[in-house]
C-alpha positions, 0 to 999 in steps of 0.5 A, spaced: 150 494 116 149 493 108 156 490 108 155 485 113 149 483 111 152 482 104 158 478 107 153 473 111 148 472 105 155 470 101 157 465 106 149 463 107 149 461 099 156 458 099 154 453 104 147 452 101 151 450 094 155 446 099 150 442 102 146 440 095 149 434 093 150 430 100 142 433 102 141 430 096 144 423 097 142 423 104 136 426 104 133 425 098 133 430 092 127 434 094 132 437 100 137 438 095 132 442 090 130 446 096 137 448 098 139 449 091 133 455 091 135 457 098 142 458 095 139 462 089 135 466 094 141 468 099 145 470 092 140 475 090 140 478 096 147 479 097 146 482 090 141 487 092 145 489 098 152 490 094 148 494 088 145 498 095 150 500 098 154 502 090 148 506 090 149 509 096 157 511 095 155 513 088 150 518 091 155 521 097 161 522 092 156 526 087 151 530 091 146 533 086 148 540 084 143 546 083 143 545 076 140 537 077 134 540 082 132 545 077 132 540 071 127 536 075 122 540 077 
């Protein structure tokens, strides 16, 4: 599910970036700034999904051992 969200946020970010200049010309620069901020938000969400997915994959590859459990106690 996180992979699909990562792809969706990447596409949304790219679409918002592509729309900045045309919207700035046609609707005003306030809309262009809003779409630029939305692109930044979608990019951040994409990075969050990517980091979470990477963290979950590393946990699956390296499960905690008994030594790790006793050190934390």
